[in-house]
C-alpha positions in Angstrom: -22.3 3.8 -15.2 -23.8 5.9 -18.0 -22.3 9.2 -19.1 -24.3 12.3 -20.0 -22.4 15.4 -21.1 -19.1 14.0 -19.8 -20.2 13.7 -16.2 -21.4 10.5 -14.3 -25.1 10.0 -14.1 -25.9 7.8 -11.1 -29.2 6.8 -9.7 -29.7 6.4 -5.9 -32.5 4.7 -4.1 -34.6 6.1 -1.2 -32.8 3.7 1.0 -29.4 5.1 0.0 -30.5 8.6 0.9 -32.1 7.6 4.2 -29.1 5.5 5.3 -26.6 8.2 4.5 -28.6 11.0 6.0 -29.4 9.2 9.3 -26.2 7.3 9.9 -23.3 9.3 8.5 -22.5 10.8 12.0 -23.3 7.7 14.1 -19.7 7.9 15.0 -20.6 10.7 17.4 -22.2 8.2 19.8 -20.0 7.6 22.8 -17.9 10.6 21.5 -19.2 13.3 23.9 -19.6 13.1 27.6 -21.1 15.4 30.2 -19.4 16.9 33.2 -20.4 19.4 35.9 -18.8 22.8 35.7 -19.3 26.1 37.5 -19.8 29.6 36.2 -20.6 32.9 37.6 -23.9 34.5 36.6 -24.6 37.9 37.9 -22.0 37.4 40.6 -23.5 34.1 41.8 -21.8 30.7 41.1 -24.0 28.1 39.5 -23.4 24.6 38.4 -24.1 23.5 34.8 -23.7 20.5 32.5 -20.9 20.9 29.9 -20.0 18.6 27.0 -16.5 17.5 26.3 -14.9 15.1 23.7 -14.4 11.7 25.2 -13.5 9.6 22.1 -13.8 6.0 23.2 -13.3 4.6 19.7 -10.5 6.5 18.1 -10.8 5.2 14.5 -11.4 8.3 12.4 -14.7 10.0 11.7 -16.2 8.6 8.5 -14.4 5.3 8.9 -15.8 4.9 12.4 -19.3 5.5 11.2 -18.9 2.8 8.5 -17.4 0.4 11.1 -20.2 1.0 13.6 -23.0 0.6 11.1 -21.6 -2.7 9.9 -21.0 -3.9 13.4 -24.8 -3.4 14.0 -25.4 -5.7 11.1 -26.5 -3.3 8.4 -24.8 -4.2 5.1 -24.0 -0.9 3.4 -24.4 -0.6 -0.3 -21.4 0.9 -2.2 -22.8 4.5 -2.5 -23.7 4.5 1.2 -20.3 3.2 2.2 -18.4 5.8 0.1 -20.7 8.7 1.0 -20.5 8.0 4.8 -16.7 7.3 4.7 -16.0 10.6 2.8 -18.7 12.9 4.1 -16.1 15.0 5.9 -14.0 15.5 2.8 -10.4 14.6 3.2 -8.3 15.3 6.2 -5.1 17.4 6.0 -2.2 15.3 4.9 -4.3 12.7 3.1 -4.1 12.1 -0.6 -6.6 14.5 -2.2 -7.0 12.2 -5.2 -8.7 9.5 -3.0 -11.6 11.9 -2.2 -11.8 13.1 -5.8 -11.8 9.5 -7.1 -14.6 8.6 -4.7 -16.6 11.6 -6.0 -16.0 10.4 -9.6 -17.3 6.9 -8.6 -20.3 8.1 -6.6 -21.3 11.7 -7.0 -23.4 11.3 -3.8 -20.1 11.6 -1.9 -19.8 15.2 -3.0 -23.5 15.8 -2.3 -23.3 14.3 1.2 -20.1 16.3 2.0 -21.6 19.6 0.8 -25.0 18.9 2.6 -23.1 18.3 5.8 -21.1 21.5 5.4 -24.2 23.5 4.5 -26.1 22.2 7.5 -23.1 23.0 9.8 -22.2 26.4 8.5 -25.4 27.9 7.2 -28.4 26.2 8.6 -27.4 26.1 12.3 -26.8 29.8 12.8 -28.7 32.2 15.0 -30.3 34.1 12.1 -33.2 31.6 11.7 -32.6 31.5 7.9 -33.2 27.7 7.8 -36.6 27.4 5.8 -35.6 29.8 3.0 -32.1 28.3 2.7 -33.4 24.7 2.7 -35.8 25.6 -0.2 -33.0 27.2 -2.2 -30.7 24.2 -1.6 -33.4 21.7 -2.7 -34.1 23.7 -5.9 -30.3 23.7 -6.5 -30.0 19.9 -6.0 -32.9 19.3 -8.3 -30.9 21.0 -11.1 -27.9 18.7 -10.5 -27.1 15.7 -12.6 -28.1 13.3 -9.8 -31.4 11.3 -9.8 -33.0 9.6 -6.8 -35.2 6.6 -7.5 -38.4 6.5 -5.5 -38.4 10.0 -4.1 -41.1 12.3 -5.4 -41.1 16.0 -4.9 -43.7 18.5 -6.2 
């Protein structure tokens, strides 16, 4: 790993970005189920579908995604494995050094975690600020010390 200005400079392939982006939350499959519930709307009872957590594979969030991907036969590369495992950050009570060490090894861990948090907390709101926010984030990422091989952006 090369060093530039004291911070790690790591190159990632298009495959790394695609695998991480598409599969980091695969653990959510068979995690939610649907049940019928009733609610009163304008004084009239109606039936509706409601989602609830039905965790059939209780193995941890990031760990479960890694396990499921590998069970499907996809061999994860090291940056993918670490980024998917740690995309939620570190759970309460866990050694914070482990997450920090993973970020030091593969900065894409930090990028993935933050992208997931940004999508959850800023891009999925009701204010419809998505397009402007995404453009600002992309510009910010381009200024970071992380290069991606094979992805061209004007």
